[in-house]
C-alpha positions, 0 to 999 in steps of 0.5 A: 464383149465376152470377157467383160460379160464374164468379168461381171459374173460373181463366180468367175475370175475373168482377167483380160489380156495378161500376156502383153508383149509391150511389157517387154519393151521399156519404152512401151510398157504400162501398169495396166496388166489387166488382172481383175481386182487390181486398182490401176489408179493406185497399183503400188508395188504389186504391179512391179512384182507381177511384171517381173514374173511375166518377164522372167517366166510367162508359164509360171505367171500364167499358172500362179496368177492367170489360173488362180481360182481362190474363192471363185468357181473358175478363173481364166484370161483372154488369150488372143491369136496374136499372143498365142502366136507370139514368140515371147509366149511360145512356152505359155501356149504350149503349156495351155495346150498340154493341159486338156482339163483347161476349158477353152471358149474359142471366140471367132468372128465370121465377118473378117472384114469387120474384124480387120476394120475394127482393128484398123479404126482402133489403131489408126483413128480412135487410138482405143480398142474399146470403151466402157464409159463413152461411145467412141467417135470415128473422124471421117473428115479425112478419108483413109486409103488402105493397102488391099494387100495388107487386108488380104494378109490379115484375112489369110492370117485370121483364117490360118490362125482359126484353123491352127488353134482349132487343131491345137486345142482339139483335145480340150473341152472347147465351146465355139462362140461367134461375135455375131451370135453374141450380138444377135442372141446375147442371153442365149449365147451367154447361157451356153458360156455359163453352162460350159464353165459350170457356173450359175446362169447370170443376167449380165449387161454389156459394158463395152460401148460400140463405136459410132457407125459410119459408112465404109465409103465415107471412111475409106477412099479406096473402098470400091477397089477393096470390094473389087479385090475380094469379089470372089471371096466369101467375105464379099457379102460383108463388104457389100453391106 
């Protein structure tokens, strides 16, 4: 939601997830490198050049293309915890952390259950992480049983990563934003973002379509077991929604 909002701003060159582990796998790679401004329906040889640079030197890839400002006031890209922590991008993470002049917008989610749930639905049900053209349906005809230990590991990893990258970028100019605030107060939150980036205020409209809402108990066979497992965690307030 935040990246698509920034993508609409005329003074911001906002790329997507340009550091993609799948590009290193010949059987999984695709041509969507998520750079703003590229026609992915007819990308041509440019994609091959960009991918070649990513595979040979992720740091130079980030320097030359991820942070190239051109005629914009600022440029950047989406760098999720999963990629920040990936062994393929250790040097890129180290480079970004060594440049305190790089502004950071640290987007987190208070609701760890919804973070896990949305990722699970995207991977196992809709097969899409988001859509800007249609609202995604969630099939509840077949209930899912989810390993509670897998959920626990996901919660623990999220908590660890948030602390780890808060510490790593503590010398940067960091704006902390939560997904929940983006949903509750989108205009006020985006005004904080534009102020942080020192660009003009902008009247943006959400592009990403939320998936159709379904009750957790209708979707997940062992939802009661999951609630019992995390009854002593702070996340229980979200599981009881």
